[in-house]
N, C-alpha and C positions, 0 to 999 in steps of 0.2 A: 826397384830390385829389391831394396832393404823390407818393403812391405811383403813381397813374395816369400822372403827367406823367413818372416815372422810367422807365415802361414806353417811353415814346417815345426818351428818352435813350438806352436799352439798345440801341436798334436800331443806333445807331453801332458799338457793340462787337460786335454780332451779325454784321455784314458785314465787319468790318475783315479778318479771316485771307483772305477771298476776295479783298480788295485785294492783300494781300502776297502770295498765292499767284500772282495774275496777274503781279506783278512779278517773283516769283522762277522760277516754271516755265513760263509761257506768254508768254515774251518775243516769240516768233517769231509766233505766232499773234495776239498784240495787236496788234504793228505792222501785220500784214496786214490786221486789222479796220479799222484806220485810214482805210484806202482801198477797203474792201469796197463801200460803198455805190456808188461811181463803176464799180467793176468790174461789179458786179451789173448796172447799167444799160447799160453800153457793150455788154455781151454780148447785149443785145436789139435792138442795132441802134436803138435809140430815143434820142430826146434826153436829155440829162442830168436826172436825177430833180430835182425841185422840192421839196426837203427843206424841212421846218418851219425856220424861223430857230432859230438857238441858239449854242453853244458847248460846245466839249469839255472845257475846264478843264484841269487837271494832267494829264501824262503818266500813264497806268495808272491813277491814282485816279479821274481825271475830277473831277466834281463832286459825289462822292458824300457827302464830310463835311458839305459845304454843306446838301446836300438833308436829311440826316438830322439837321441840328443841332436840339436840344431846343426846343421852342415850346408855348405853351398848346395844349391842344386846341379852344379856341374861336377860333384864328386859324389861318391858312395858313402862318405864319413868315416872316421877312424873306427868306429865300431864294426862295421862291414868289412873294412881293410883287414883289421886284425883278425876276425872270424874267418874270412876266406883265405887268408895266409896259414891259419892253424888247423882248419879242419876241411878245407877246400869249398867248393861253390854250393854244395849241398850240405847243410848242417841243421842240427835240432837244438832247439833253445826252449825256453819258457817265456812267453809274450803275452801280453794282456790277459795274465791269468790262465792261460791255455798252454797245452802242449803243442808244441809248434816246431813245422820243418821251414826253414829259410832257404829258398832257392835263387841262387844267382847263375843258374844253370840256363842258358838260351833253350836247348833242347826240352829240357823238363818244363820250362815256363811254357812253351809252345804246347807241349802236352797237357798241362793243365788246362789251357784256354780251348784245346781241341775237343778236350772231354769233359766240357762243361755239362752238367745235367747227368752224366754217367758215373762218372768217378768222382767229380769234384762240384762244388755247389757255393754260391757266393755266402758269406758269413760275416757281415758287417755288424759292429756293436749295436747293441739294441737301441741305444738313443737316436741312431740315425733314423730308424723307423718312426721314433717319437716326434722327429721334427720335420721329416721329410715326407712322413705318411706311411702307413703299413702297405699301402698298394705301390710305393716306389719301386722302381725297377732294381733299385740299388739292394733292397731287403727282401724282394720276391725271388722264390726258387719255383722250378719245376714247370707244369703248365701253365700257371698265374704269369710268370716271368716271361714264358715263351708267347703268349696272348700280348702280353703289353709291348714287348718287343716288336713283334709282326705289325701291331698298329703303327707302330712309330715308323718302322722300315717301309712299310707300304704307302705312308703319308709321304716320305722321302724318296719317292720313286724318280728313276732317272729323267722322266717325262717332266715332273714337277721341277725338278732341280734345273732343268735347262730353260724351261718357260717360265718360272715364277721366282726361285730362288736367286738366281744369277743377275736377274734385272734388279731385284731387291737389295742384294749386296752393292750392286754398282751406286743404285739410287742413295742409299744409305752412306756410302763412302763419299759420295760427293758432297753430301748435306754436311759432313763433318768437316772435309778440306775447305768448303767454302764458309764456313764459320770461324775459322782460324783467321786473325789479322795477319797481314804481311810482316815478315820478319819476328813473329811473336814466339814465346817460348810456352811450352805445355807439358803436362805430365802425360807420358806415353801410356803409363797404367790406367791413370783415371780416363783418358779418351778412349783407351781400348775397351774398358769395362762399359762406358757409356753406349758406345758403338756397338759392342756386341748385345748388350741388353735391349737396346732400342731394336736391333733387328730380330732379336728371339720375341719380343713383345709382339711386334709386327706379324711373325711367321704363326705365333702360337695364337693369337686373340685379336689380330689385326687392330692394334692399337698403334697411332701414329706418333712417331718422336715429338717430342715438343709441347704435346698437349698436357694440360693439367693433370690429368688422370693417369696418363703415362709417367710424369714426373714423380706424382705422389706414388705410385707402384714402386718406382725405382728407389726412391728414399727407403720405403719399407722393406725392399729387397736388401738393401745394404745392412740394414739392422738384422735382417734375417740371417745374412750371411756371417756377420760377426758371432752369432750363437752356434751355426753349424760347426764352427772350428774353435769352440770354447768348450771348457768343462762343462758336463750335462747336470747343472745344478740348477734346479727349478725353485730357486728363492726369489723374491723380489729384488729387483736391481741388478741382478746377475745378467750376463749376456744371453745366456741361455734361455732364460725367463722373457727377455726382452724379445728374443727371436721367436718364441711360441707366441706372443702378442702379435708380432709381425707377421707371422704364417697365418694367423687367423684373419688379418687385414686383408692380406694377398689371397687367401681362398676366398674372402668377402667380395673381392673385385672380380675373380674368376667366376664365382657363382651368379653375380649379377649379369655378367657376360653370357653365361650359358643360359639363364632364364629369358633374357632378351632373344637369344639366338632360337630357342626352343619356340617362344612365341610366335617369333617371324616364321618358322618353320610350319608351323601349324596353320598360319595364315597364307602359307605358300608366298611369302613376300618375295619378290624379284631382287630386294636389295640385300639379300643374306649373302653374306661374305662366303665366297666358295673356297678358298683357297689358304684357310688357314687350319691349324691342327683341332681347334676346337669344333669346328665345322665337321671335319673329318671324323673325330671320336663321336660326335652325336649321330651322324648319318651312316657311319661304315661300321659301327661296333655294337656291341650289346652291353657296354659297360655301364655300370650303375653311376649315380651322381658323384659319390665317395671317389670312385675309381677314376673318374674323369679329372676331379679336382686334383688328386695325387699325381696322376701322370702329365698333367700339365706342368704343375710346380716342378716335379723331378726333373722335367726336360728343360724348363726354364733354368733351373740350378746346374745340371750336367753341361746344356749347350753352352750357357754365360761363361761359367767359370774356366772350363778348359780352352775355350776359344779366345777368352780375353787374356789369360795368361800368356798362352802361345803367341798372340799378336804381339804383346808388350814386351816378351823375350826376343821375338824376332828384330825389333827396333833396337833393344839394346845390343844383341850380337853384331847386327849391321853396321852400327855406330863404331865398333871397333875393326871393321873390315870393310874400308873403303873400296876395295877392288870388286867385292861382291855387289856393292852398291852401284858401281859403274855398269857393271854388265846386267843387272837388274834393269837400269835406265835404258840401255841400248836395247835390251829384249822387248821392254813395253813401248819405247819409241817406234821400234820396227812394227810392231802389232799396229800402233797407231797410224802410221804411214799407210799400211796396206788397207786399214779401214777407209782411209780418206779416197784411196784409189778405186775402191768399191762403192764409193758415194754412201758409206756408212759413218755413223757417230756413235752406237751403242755397242756395247761388248757383247760378243756371240759365245756360243760354245764352241767354235771352232779357233777364236781368239783364245779361250782359257786353254785349251788343248795344246796350242803353241807355246805355252808358258814353261818351257822345259826347266829354265833355270830357276825360277819361281818354285817350282815344285822341290827342287832341289835345295832351295833355302828352306822350305816348310820342312822338308825330312830332316834337315840338319838341326834345325830349331828344335824339333820334337825331340831328337836324339839326345841332343846336349842339354837341353833345357829342363827334360824329364818332368813335364807337367802333373803326371801321375808317377809317384815314385814305386809304389807297390800297391797289391791287391789282396784283399782278405778273400781266402776261400777254405773251405772244409772238405776233408776227404771223406766221402761216403761211402766208399769200398775200398778194401785193403789193396793197396798199390805195391808193386814192386819195380822199381826203376834203377837202372844200373847198379844193381846188386845191393841195392838198400831196399828195407822193407818200411812203408809207410802205413800204420793202422788206420782203420777207419775210425772217425770221430776225431783225429788230431786236425789242427788248424795248419794251413799252409800257405806261405808267403811268397809268392812270384815277385822278387823284385826285378822290377824293368830297368832301373837306374843302373844296376850291375852288369846287365847285358849291353846297354847302350853306351857304357865306358870300358867295356872289355878290350884290351888292348891286342888280344888274340882274334878280335872280329873287326876291330877299327884301327888303323894307323894313327896314332898321335891322338887319342880318342878325346882328350880335353881341350882340344884346339877346334874352334869353328872352322869347317871347312865344307862348304856346300859342295864344292867339284868332286869331293869323294862318290857322290851319288851319280855322277855322269859317266865314271868308268865301271866297265865289268870285273868285279872281284868277287870271287866266289866265297871269299870270307865274310863279305858284309851281307846281313840277312836283313829281311824285311821288318819294319818297325813292329814291336808288337804294341 
């Protein structure tokens, strides 16, 4: 858990160079931005915009340091608490060198996500593109983003989820469990990361767990991840510099796999893997080599990091809730008994659909664990919401944590309570 909290702290260092660069090289632009909101509205011959309340903080750096100050994943942190108490759930600030609106409002957050591409677009720091690639879905906007997203979603069709992914999840789970000696201790975070990496590597490039090439790729990926959450300083010896080296090594593995696959396809080799993302991208899309490389790397990153953290957090929360563990065991033993009565031994899609309480545990883990704290978005058209005007060109940060821990939506929000998802409560909203 300490390692997870460290990732939050690292965000401060991650954005520090941007703040310094704003001070050193964009002085004139930054000063102009201080008055940009008023200039924007005067040019339209309309009344002055009714911006959300808030403060800009210190010159140039704004309130970035306070916003990124480390805090437990199960809280919004002191900065958010103070600002919500003073300004409300929608307020303005100056973060990451940009004029920003911060939203802790469930309705506005949903509105932002529902109007992706029309009123808002992704707007992550430039260094993300440098390390994940310019074709990563995290940095793409508009039609290129939609094309990449469509390829990923079509690959993860319901048919494939049932026929391929579910059996793979069960197989990898059994491999992990059988590798643990009886009565042994282990690091939940380490095992969760290893499990999810092997699962992603198998589904992306048909790489088997335990193979030398898979383990070498996993070691490179660990170095790569340390750079993703570090300050983007490309100097020898820095985590970011090492991450760029590991990125090149990872892409080298993917490229070799791609060349082997293309050669087999040209020979119509029957041994070509049919059920991984690499094969799907080669056969079902017109993507270039660079696009496929960035797509596979970004999905390895996205699928591994979120899933492994959620799995480790579930173990952490369940340790403090024996009643939930007991109900989970009863649910799974009941499914196993019904399997034996049917003469089956493998998990089926129907078994998965019967895991009602398991889904409640997953929902509560995602709500309380807050694997993703907030999103980076940019306003691309003037927005009017709940009486506030949000000008085009501003950044807007939907803070998911604030919604998940809102006492007006969830009773006793800081308590792990999977049973809240079993009752019909109009206040409870679907997880964002």
